[in-house]
N, C-alpha and C positions, 0 to 999 in steps of 0.2 A: 881975800882967801876964798870966799864963796864963788866968785867969778872964776878963779883959777881952777877950782874943782869942777865947776860946770863945764868949762872949756875942755878939760881933760876927759870928762865923760862924753861930751859931744864928739870929740876927735876919735875916741876909741870906738864909737858907734857908727862912724861914717863908713859907708861901703867903699872898698878899694877897687877901682876899675883898672885892672892891669891891661886888658885888651879893650880899647874903646870901640864903640860901634863903628862899623865900616859902611860908608855910603859911597857908591861909585859916582864919579862926576857926571852931571847931566847938563846937557845943552838944549836950549829951546830956540828953534829957528822958525820965524814967521815969514812966509813967502806968499806973494799974491800973484797967482797965475790961473786965471779963470778957464783958460783953454786946455789945461793939462790935468790929468788924473792924479790923485795923491801918490800913486805908485811911480809915476813918471817924475814928479817933483822929487820924491825920495831918491830915485836913482841919480838924478842930476846933482842933488846936494851931496850925496855920499861919494860919487865918483869925482866931482869937480870941487868938492868942499875943501880938500887939502891944498888946492892951488891958491885959494883966497888968503 
């Protein structure tokens, strides 16, 4: 009986999360190209990345 009352009390005090936190998807890409600037690598990955 005591456990049931404790469970009821805990359940009623739990926060209700109607809208869960939103985190946009993230992708990490590691490229090794010592002759290119970061901006050049970014433009190659962004423009040609959808082909891969």
